C-alpha positions, 0 to 999 in steps of 0.5 A: 500500500502506498504511504498516505502522504504520497497518495494524498499528494498524487490525489490532490496536487493537480488541484493547483491547476485551478490557480494556474488557469484562473482567469487565463485567456487563450492568449495568456496560456499560449504566450511564450517568453522566448524562442524555445521556451514553453508556454503555460499550455505547453508546460501543462501538456508536458505534465500530461505526457510525462504522466503517461510516460510514468505509467509506462515506466511503472509497468516496466518496473513491475515487469523487469528486474531493475530496468535502466530508465533514461531521462525523459526529454520531450524533445526526443519524444516522437509523440511530444509534438502531438501532445504539445499541440493539444488545446487546454481542454484536452490537456486538462482532461488528459491530466485528470484521466491519467491521474485517475488511471495512475492512482487506480494502478497504484492502489492495487500494488503490494508492498513487494511490488512498491519496493521494486526498483529502476535505475535513473541515470542521475539518481541511481536505483529508486523504488516506485515510491521514490519515482513517484516523489520525483514525478511529483517534484517535477510536476510541481516545478512545471505547475509553478512555471505555467503559473509564472508564464500566465503572469508574464503574459498578463504583464506583457499585455498590460504593462505596469503603469500602462 
């Protein structure tokens, strides 16, 4: 069984989307600060894709003995362009559906299954709860970045004192 604090964070962290999206226009969500940097919508699409990748990795961890899992890089993911082009409603739906699927899968794991490990190229061997902690930290970073992008977009559209 997954530790309660970790399960609760997985269950509730996406509630921060309400703050990120509060009053955000399509222009706010699609605004980019510089070439090569993602918009708020793209950051959220990345979270939806990364969650999908995590579920796939979870299955590998359960099926293989200590599989090496490379760092996920959207730029190297052939599926990323399709995810990056999703509208915000589709992104939100995929985030919520994917989280429900992840929680359902985790709910059925035994302590022995949760103890299974995979190797990250930077962090070394990590058991499933550690992969989930890593995932949540990564997700929080992108939620924060998306919130900042919306704020930056609003400041660009309505300069202070203007």
